[in-house]
C-alpha positions in Angstrom: -65.9 121.2 8.6 -62.4 119.8 9.1 -61.0 122.5 11.4 -63.5 121.0 13.7 -62.5 117.3 14.0 -61.6 116.3 17.2 -57.9 115.7 17.9 -57.6 112.1 19.4 -54.2 111.7 21.9 -53.7 108.6 20.5 -54.2 106.6 17.1 -53.8 102.5 16.4 -54.3 101.6 13.1 -54.3 97.6 13.0 -53.9 96.3 9.2 -55.3 92.5 8.7 -54.7 90.4 5.4 -56.9 89.2 2.3 -60.6 89.3 3.2 -63.4 91.0 2.1 -66.0 92.9 4.3 -68.4 89.8 4.2 -65.6 87.4 5.0 -64.8 89.1 8.2 -68.1 91.4 9.6 -69.7 88.1 10.7 -70.7 87.5 14.6 -69.7 83.7 14.1 -66.4 84.3 12.5 -65.0 87.2 14.0 -67.1 87.9 17.0 -64.5 90.9 18.7 -64.0 93.1 15.1 -68.2 92.3 15.1 -67.8 94.1 18.3 -66.0 96.8 17.5 -68.2 97.0 14.4 -71.3 97.1 16.7 -70.0 100.0 19.0 -67.8 101.7 16.6 -67.8 103.4 13.2 -68.6 100.6 10.4 -67.4 101.7 6.8 -69.5 99.3 4.6 -68.3 101.2 1.4 -64.7 101.1 1.8 -62.0 100.1 -0.8 -58.4 98.7 -0.9 -56.9 100.6 -3.7 -54.6 97.7 -5.7 -53.6 93.9 -5.6 -51.1 92.7 -4.3 -50.7 93.6 -0.8 -47.5 96.1 -0.8 -48.9 98.8 -3.0 -51.8 99.3 -0.5 -49.5 99.6 2.3 -48.0 102.3 1.1 -50.9 104.2 -0.1 -51.9 104.5 3.6 -49.0 105.3 4.9 -47.6 107.5 1.9 -50.5 109.0 0.0 -49.7 106.9 -3.1 -48.7 103.6 -4.0 -45.6 105.0 -5.7 -46.3 103.1 -8.8 -45.7 99.8 -7.2 -47.7 97.0 -8.3 -45.7 93.8 -6.8 -44.6 92.9 -3.1 -40.8 93.1 -4.3 -37.8 95.4 -2.3 -38.3 99.0 -3.1 -36.7 102.5 -1.5 -37.9 105.5 -2.0 -37.2 109.6 -0.9 -41.3 110.1 -0.5 -43.3 112.1 2.1 -45.0 109.8 4.5 -47.2 109.8 7.4 -44.5 109.8 9.8 -42.5 112.7 8.5 -45.9 114.8 8.3 -46.3 114.3 11.9 -43.1 114.8 12.9 -43.5 118.3 11.4 -46.2 118.8 13.0 -44.5 117.5 16.4 -46.5 114.7 16.6 -44.9 111.0 16.6 -45.2 108.1 14.7 -44.5 104.2 15.1 -44.6 101.1 13.5 -45.1 98.2 15.4 -44.7 95.1 14.0 -44.7 91.5 15.0 -41.5 89.3 14.7 -42.4 87.2 11.4 -44.0 90.2 9.6 -42.9 90.6 6.1 -40.8 93.4 4.6 -44.2 94.0 2.1 -46.3 94.5 5.1 -43.8 97.5 6.9 -44.3 100.4 4.5 -41.5 102.7 6.7 -38.8 99.9 5.6 -39.1 101.1 2.3 -39.1 105.1 2.6 -35.6 106.6 3.9 -37.1 109.2 6.2 -39.3 106.4 8.5 -37.0 103.3 8.9 -36.4 104.9 12.2 -39.7 104.6 13.6 -39.6 100.5 13.5 -40.4 99.0 16.6 -40.8 95.0 17.4 -44.6 94.7 19.0 -42.6 93.2 22.5 -42.1 97.2 22.7 -45.8 98.0 22.8 -46.2 100.5 25.9 -48.2 98.4 28.6 -48.9 101.7 29.7 -50.8 103.1 26.4 -50.8 106.8 28.2 -47.0 106.5 26.6 -48.1 105.3 22.7 -47.0 108.1 20.1 -49.7 109.9 18.3 -50.3 107.7 16.0 -49.2 104.3 15.4 -49.5 101.1 13.3 -49.6 97.3 14.3 -48.9 95.0 11.9 -49.0 91.2 13.0 -47.6 88.1 11.7 -48.6 86.2 8.7 -49.7 83.7 11.6 -52.1 86.3 12.8 -53.3 89.1 10.2 -55.2 86.2 8.9 -53.1 85.7 5.7 -51.7 82.3 6.7 -54.1 81.8 10.0 -57.9 81.6 10.1 -60.1 84.4 10.5 -60.8 83.1 14.0 -56.9 83.0 15.2 -56.7 86.6 13.6 -59.6 88.1 15.7 -58.6 85.8 19.0 -55.2 87.5 18.6 -57.0 91.3 18.2 -58.3 90.9 21.5 -55.7 89.6 23.2 -53.4 92.6 22.0 -55.7 95.4 21.5 -59.1 94.5 23.3 -58.0 96.6 26.5 -56.4 99.5 24.4 -60.0 99.8 22.4 -62.0 100.5 25.8 -59.1 102.3 27.6 -59.3 104.8 24.2 -63.0 105.1 24.3 -62.8 107.0 27.8 -59.4 108.5 27.0 -59.7 110.9 23.6 -58.0 107.6 21.6 -59.1 105.7 19.0 -58.2 102.5 17.2 -58.9 101.6 13.6 -59.0 97.8 12.2 -58.6 97.6 8.2 -57.4 94.8 5.7 -54.7 95.7 2.7 -57.1 94.0 0.1 -59.5 91.5 -0.2 -59.2 87.9 -1.5 -59.9 89.0 -5.1 -63.3 87.9 -4.4 -65.3 91.1 -3.8 -63.9 94.0 -6.1 -61.7 94.8 -3.1 -64.3 95.6 -0.5 -63.3 95.9 3.0 -63.8 96.0 6.6 -62.7 99.3 7.7 -64.0 100.0 11.7 -63.0 103.3 13.7 -63.6 102.6 17.4 -63.0 105.1 20.3 -63.6 108.5 21.7 -66.3 110.5 20.3 -67.1 108.2 17.2 -70.8 107.9 16.9 -71.8 104.1 16.1 -73.4 103.3 13.2 -73.0 102.0 9.2 -71.2 104.6 7.2 -71.9 104.6 3.5 -69.7 106.6 1.7 -67.5 105.2 -0.2 -64.1 105.1 1.4 -60.2 103.5 0.4 -57.1 104.0 2.7 -56.5 107.3 1.1 -59.3 108.2 3.0 -58.0 106.7 6.2 -54.9 108.2 5.8 -56.4 112.0 5.1 -58.2 111.6 8.1 -55.5 110.8 10.0 
């Protein structure tokens, strides 16, 4: 069946922070994310793989936590999504908002991927210029780690609302996920896929960062 999966032209993955499913999928707390969930695929059994933050980013970017259980600095010579895309003649960029910490920017820890980082100010206004896959990492004020859910939701709408609607009409996708929960819900997190050829609805299969990566 995997051979028949559509090939999107662009996929943008946004990773937010430290909230469980029930804290986010709520029209009053996060109205924009709720709208994405209503119009896209909402995975109601999506789970992060670890605590604290960093191993989850490694899992999503490299298919392994690399044995890390902390937020310290690490350096690996290991396969990554960026390398796999490059080998397939596709492209990857990690866009980071100024102030985003290293522990949230996984490519900084992999020798073959460091060159893929760009500041979010370089996110193209002409979205046809986006790479095949990009990650967008807000800073701590906007990823819901330090700032509020409402502020993070508003930031997402301002920065990626137009892309989300464009993606629907242009064979592209927006994926919104979280690194981990707040230790309250067995690491159950929101994960939403929105865009072209997505059948809206709630999906009950259990997924993790590894499944999201393998789908990418």
